[in-house]
Each structure stands twice: as structure tokens, then as C-alpha cells.
C-alpha angles and dihedrals in degrees: 000000000000122000090250095052090044089051090049092050092049092048093049092047091048093049101040102063147016126262092267127095113254148174116252126175088352093304118121118204121202121260091233140004130199122227119181090340094310120117112227127196129206115273093183146333128214146158127249118213122206136191127025089282089065093234114179104250103178146339116238131196128193116211122197138171090228113025119223137174092211109095093198092054092048095048095044097043120101093217118122113271135186132189115198119196123191111191118219097196144354110282123168122238095254095054093043093051094045096047 
């Protein structure tokens, strides 16, 4: 994943939802995750559509130690981060990348 697409994903996830875990498209994300002994909370959750038919491909959640709505701050910070993707269907690489 390029830095630009990673930044886009982080920005979308930060902007789409609140800092609480949620259920989206039937996918439930955990309220917290632990990375290297640090508890992270959701910064955002959002769907990704793929193909020209705008089929929901996956739901992604961004977990941070200190939530932020500023993508630059999130990307540049040295805090632990985790992106969790739960795929909703089988979509090949080409269709996922072109969505």
C-alpha cells in the first residue's frame, strides 16, 4: 500500500465514524485491541467499495492509542496503530485496487 493510499484510508476511517466500536454492514469490530501491551481504541470505521458496481468489499477500522481526526498527525505519530480489515466477499486484487 502506498503512503498516499494509506493516508487516504486513515483519513476516511477517521472521518467516517466516531471513536466507539460499532457494527457496520453486519461486521462488528472490537471495542479495543492490544498491540505490544498498549490498549488501542477505534478512531474510525468505514466500508470500502470495489468494482464499478460499487460492491462493498470490506469494512476497515483504525485503532489508535490517542484518536485524532488529522490524517497527517496520525500517519506521522509514533504511537502504536492497527488497521483491521474484515472482508465481506472474495474480490480479486485488480477489482479491489480499481474500486
